[in-house]
C-alpha positions in Angstrom: -116.2 -51.6 183.2 -115.9 -49.1 180.4 -114.5 -45.6 180.5 -118.0 -44.1 180.9 -118.7 -46.0 184.1 -118.1 -42.9 186.3 -120.9 -41.2 184.5 -123.7 -43.7 184.8 -126.9 -41.7 185.3 -128.6 -42.1 188.7 -125.6 -42.9 190.8 -126.0 -40.9 194.0 -123.7 -41.2 197.0 -125.5 -38.6 199.1 -126.4 -40.0 202.5 -124.2 -43.1 201.9 -121.6 -44.6 204.2 -118.7 -46.2 202.4 -115.5 -47.5 203.9 -112.4 -47.8 201.7 -109.7 -50.3 202.9 -106.4 -49.7 201.0 -103.2 -51.6 201.0 -99.9 -49.8 201.6 -97.8 -52.3 199.5 -97.3 -50.7 196.1 -98.4 -47.4 197.7 -97.6 -45.3 194.7 -100.2 -47.0 192.7 -102.7 -47.6 195.5 -102.6 -43.9 196.5 -103.7 -43.0 192.9 -106.5 -45.5 193.1 -107.6 -44.0 196.4 -107.5 -40.5 194.9 -109.7 -41.8 192.0 -112.1 -43.4 194.5 -112.3 -40.2 196.5 -112.9 -38.0 193.5 -115.7 -40.3 192.2 -117.2 -40.2 195.7 -117.3 -36.4 195.7 -118.5 -36.2 192.1 -121.4 -38.6 193.0 -122.5 -36.4 195.9 -120.8 -38.2 198.8 -120.2 -36.2 202.0 -116.8 -36.1 203.6 -118.1 -37.6 206.8 -119.6 -40.6 204.9 -116.3 -41.8 203.6 -113.9 -43.6 205.9 -110.5 -44.9 204.9 -108.4 -47.6 206.6 -104.9 -48.8 205.5 -103.5 -52.3 205.8 -100.1 -53.7 205.0 -100.9 -55.4 201.7 -103.6 -57.1 199.5 -103.5 -60.3 201.5 -104.7 -58.4 204.6 -107.7 -56.7 202.8 -110.2 -59.5 203.5 -109.8 -59.6 207.3 -109.9 -55.8 207.5 -113.1 -55.7 205.3 -114.7 -58.3 207.6 -114.0 -56.3 210.7 -115.2 -53.1 208.9 -118.5 -54.8 207.9 -119.2 -55.9 211.4 -118.1 -52.8 213.3 -119.2 -50.0 211.0 -122.1 -51.5 209.0 -121.3 -49.4 205.9 -123.4 -49.4 202.8 -120.4 -50.7 200.9 -116.7 -51.4 201.2 -114.2 -50.6 198.5 -110.9 -52.7 198.7 -108.0 -51.1 196.9 -104.6 -52.7 196.3 -102.1 -53.7 193.7 -100.5 -57.1 193.1 -97.8 -57.2 190.4 -96.7 -60.5 189.0 -93.1 -61.5 189.8 -91.0 -64.5 189.1 -92.5 -66.7 191.8 -96.0 -68.1 192.5 -96.5 -65.4 195.2 -98.8 -63.5 192.8 -101.3 -66.3 192.4 -101.5 -66.9 196.2 -101.9 -63.3 197.1 -104.3 -62.3 194.3 -106.4 -65.4 194.4 -106.8 -65.5 198.2 -107.5 -61.7 198.3 -110.3 -62.1 195.7 -111.8 -65.2 197.4 -111.6 -63.6 200.9 -113.3 -60.4 199.8 -116.0 -62.3 198.0 -116.6 -64.3 201.2 -116.8 -61.2 203.3 -119.4 -59.8 200.9 -121.5 -62.9 200.9 -121.2 -63.5 204.6 -122.0 -59.9 205.6 -124.4 -58.8 202.9 -122.3 -55.7 202.5 -121.1 -55.2 198.9 -117.3 -55.5 198.9 -115.9 -54.1 195.7 -112.7 -55.7 194.3 -110.5 -52.7 193.4 -107.3 -54.6 193.5 -105.2 -54.4 190.4 -103.7 -57.8 189.4 -101.2 -57.0 186.7 -98.0 -58.2 185.1 -96.0 -55.0 185.2 -95.7 -51.7 187.1 -96.5 -49.9 183.8 -99.8 -51.7 183.5 -100.7 -50.8 187.1 -99.8 -47.1 186.4 -102.0 -47.0 183.3 -105.0 -48.3 185.4 -104.3 -45.7 188.1 -104.0 -42.6 186.0 -106.2 -39.7 187.1 -109.6 -39.3 185.4 -111.8 -41.7 183.6 -110.3 -45.2 183.5 -108.9 -44.9 187.0 -109.9 -48.3 188.5 -110.2 -46.8 192.0 -112.9 -44.4 190.7 -114.6 -47.3 188.9 -114.6 -49.4 192.1 -116.3 -46.5 194.0 -118.9 -46.1 191.2 -119.6 -49.9 191.5 -119.9 -49.6 195.2 -122.5 -46.8 194.9 -124.4 -48.8 192.2 -124.4 -51.9 194.4 -125.6 -50.0 197.4 -128.5 -48.6 195.3 -129.3 -52.1 194.0 -129.4 -53.6 197.4 -131.6 -50.8 198.8 -134.2 -51.6 196.1 -134.3 -55.3 196.8 
């Protein structure tokens, strides 16, 4: 997604129900992603009562929470936010890969768009750059993608 993604014409969150599920691990980064998502939600006309937020321990837990949210709340879309930073072990590949696969499975099984707003980076500095306020914030981009997918599915 490019830096103008937030400003795509026609994106409208009014009347939408979106649920954000956010990891607590690497919370300094994830909180900034959540702020970006919330700001984009508001800018696109989303109402406060249409946006729910749930927290989970880490990125590995995002898929099971997203699955429960899809079943229980039937939102128009789910935005999954997290941050996995590569370390010296294979842990990164397991967590990032299984998180992505699990979220895709939830989306396909439920029919609810589940947007992958999980940073998978090599360093904390890369994560911080992608979570800066304003355009380019990957949480904001994930929210815009959720609204776009909601609109696409409403038309099909």
